[in-house]
C-alpha positions as CSV (number, residue, x, y, z in Angstrom):
1,M,129.6,50.4,45.0
2,N,129.0,52.2,41.4
3,A,125.1,53.3,41.0
4,N,125.6,54.0,37.3
5,R,123.1,51.3,36.3
6,L,120.4,52.5,33.8
7,R,117.1,53.0,34.8
8,T,113.9,52.6,32.9
9,K,111.2,55.4,32.2
10,K,109.3,54.1,35.2
11,G,112.5,54.5,37.2
12,T,113.2,50.9,38.1
13,F,116.8,49.6,37.1
14,R,117.2,48.0,33.7
15,P,118.0,44.2,33.8
16,V,121.6,43.4,33.1
17,R,121.8,40.9,30.1
18,G,122.7,37.4,30.8
19,D,125.4,37.0,28.1
20,T,127.3,39.8,29.8
21,K,130.8,38.5,30.8
22,V,131.9,38.3,34.6
23,S,134.9,40.5,33.5
24,T,132.7,43.3,32.7
25,I,131.0,43.2,36.3
26,E,134.1,42.9,37.9
27,K,135.6,45.8,36.3
28,R,132.4,47.9,36.7
29,Y,131.7,47.3,40.2
30,D,135.4,46.7,41.5
31,V,134.7,43.2,42.8
32,D,136.3,39.7,42.4
33,L,133.9,36.9,41.8
34,G,136.4,34.1,41.9
35,V,135.5,32.6,38.6
36,R,136.8,32.8,35.2
37,S,136.3,36.1,33.5
38,D,134.9,34.8,30.4
39,M,131.9,33.1,32.2
40,K,128.5,34.6,31.3
41,L,126.9,36.2,34.1
42,S,123.7,34.1,33.8
43,N,125.7,30.9,34.2
44,F,127.3,32.7,37.3
45,F,123.9,33.3,38.8
46,K,122.7,29.7,38.3
47,Q,125.7,28.3,39.6
48,K,125.7,30.7,42.7
49,G,122.2,30.8,43.3
50,Y,121.8,34.5,42.6
51,P,118.5,35.9,41.4
52,S,119.7,39.3,40.5
53,L,123.0,41.5,40.2
54,S,121.9,43.6,43.0
55,R,121.3,40.8,45.3
56,M,124.8,39.5,44.3
57,L,126.3,42.8,44.8
58,R,124.7,43.3,48.2
59,D,125.8,39.7,49.3
60,I,129.5,40.1,48.2
61,K,130.2,43.9,49.5
């Protein structure tokens, strides 16, 4: 898994924007999410029930 996510000044990870396309996440983290690549990430999270990107990546990998 690629650990190049941005951090805030406090050291926590910056949240990923909900309007990010699934294709961007698939390319960045080398995963296949099994949905259309033009789907918004926020809609994917709602559909699959994931609260965050890190939880989704942990469950998929």
